C-alpha positions, 0 to 999 in steps of 0.5 A, a space after each residue: 500500500 502506498 501513502 502520501 508523504 505527509 501520511 507516511 510521516 504521521 504514521 512513522 511519528 505515531 509509531 515512534 511515540 508508541 514505541 518510546 512510551 512502551 519502552 518507558 513503561 516496560 523499564 519503569 523508574 530508574 530508582 524509586 528512591 531518587 525523588 525522596 533522596 534528592 529532596 532530603 539532600 537538597 531541599 531547604 524545606 526538608 531542613 525547615 521542617 526539622 527547625 520547625 519541629 525543634 522550635 515546637 519542642 522547645 516551646 513545649 519545654 519552655 512552657 513546662 519549665 514555667 508551669 512546673 512549680 510543684 516539682 513532683 517529678 523531673 521533666 524529660 523528653 523521649 526521642 527516637 534516633 534515626 531520621 529524628 536526631 541523626 541524619 543518614 543522608 550519606 547512606 541513602 546517597 550511597 543506595 541511589 549511587 549504586 542503583 539500589 531502590 530498597 533498604 539494604 540491611 547489610 549496607 546499613 550495618 556497614 555504614 553504621 559501623 563507620 560512625 558517619 552520622 550527622 545531627 539533623 538540623 536544630 537537633 543539637 541546639 534543642 538537646 543542649 537547651 534541654 540539658 542546660 535547663 535540667 530536662 533529661 533526654 532519653 533516647 529510645 531506638 530500635 536497631 540491630 547490628 549485633 553485639 556492637 549495637 549499643 556501642 555504635 549508638 553511644 558512639 554516634 551521640 558522643 561524636 555529635 556532642 549530644 547530652 546524656 550520652 550514657 547507658 542510663 539514657 539510651 535504650 536500643 531495642 534489637 528484637 522489637 520495634 515496640 517502644 511502649 514498655 520503655 516509654 511507660 517506664 520512663 513516664 512512671 518516673 518523669 513528667 515527659 513533655 514531648 516525644 520526638 520521632 519520624 514514625 508514628 510508632 515512635 509515639 504509640 504502638 497503636 499505630 503499628 498496623 499493616 493497613 494504610 487507611 487504618 493507620 491514617 484513621 488512628 492518626 486522625 483520632 490523635 490529630 490534636 497531639 501533633 505539634 503538642 505531645 508528639 513532634 513528628 519529623 519527615 522521613 520519605 525513605 523508610 519507616 512503618 508507613 512502608 509496612 502499611 503498604 507491604 506488611 514489611 518495613 524492609 521489603 526486598 527489592 523485586 519487580 513485584 514490590 516495585 509494582 506494589 509501590 507504583 500502585 500505592 503511588 496511584 491510589 488517587 489519580 486523574 483518569 483521562 
């Protein structure tokens, strides 16, 4: 069949567009982490959210200091470590650099051992303010790097000059992410002003559910606590929000899991 020149060019163009589109869909994104990590590495907004969080926390501590006249129990703050007080930007940059798009435990453990953590923006200043005013800080985190887990965490805090860097104020949970028992023990002895974290599970075990909608509903019930009792920091790369999607906080890298992530990103979408 013969075509005129314009018709031939039109069909050729449509074919090229279709082929290019098919190739892009088949290959998928080059790295699922790239937008999130680029935001962490470059966005002033990301850093501003940390300053905002620590400003709120300081205001809450100042208010507690001003009203704590009876002195029945000493004041305290409970904080998570990773992505709350400690910045792991280098690890995530390493993951993107080697085209890894899911969390990698062996790589994480090797990086932790090198003690290259940095303080998140505003963290050190807030912690120093607490210490200067006699407000104790308790660090509660869940990690597992074997028998050196506690030593690594303590080394991070000492290197960064964080106050209360001692075994009495640091609890590292190796076999569970449930912080509630430890938190309740601290609350029995101290008036805890605020809890700091990057995961809802840092505040309450009730959020530890494997369902996106249920988790959001529970958060909404507690919405008045955010910015007052709970201070939440941004973490777009890992956490229990991922467990709500997969049923696993650290799902393995696979084509199936990439498709699940894509579907999660399209829960609301424009159809045309």
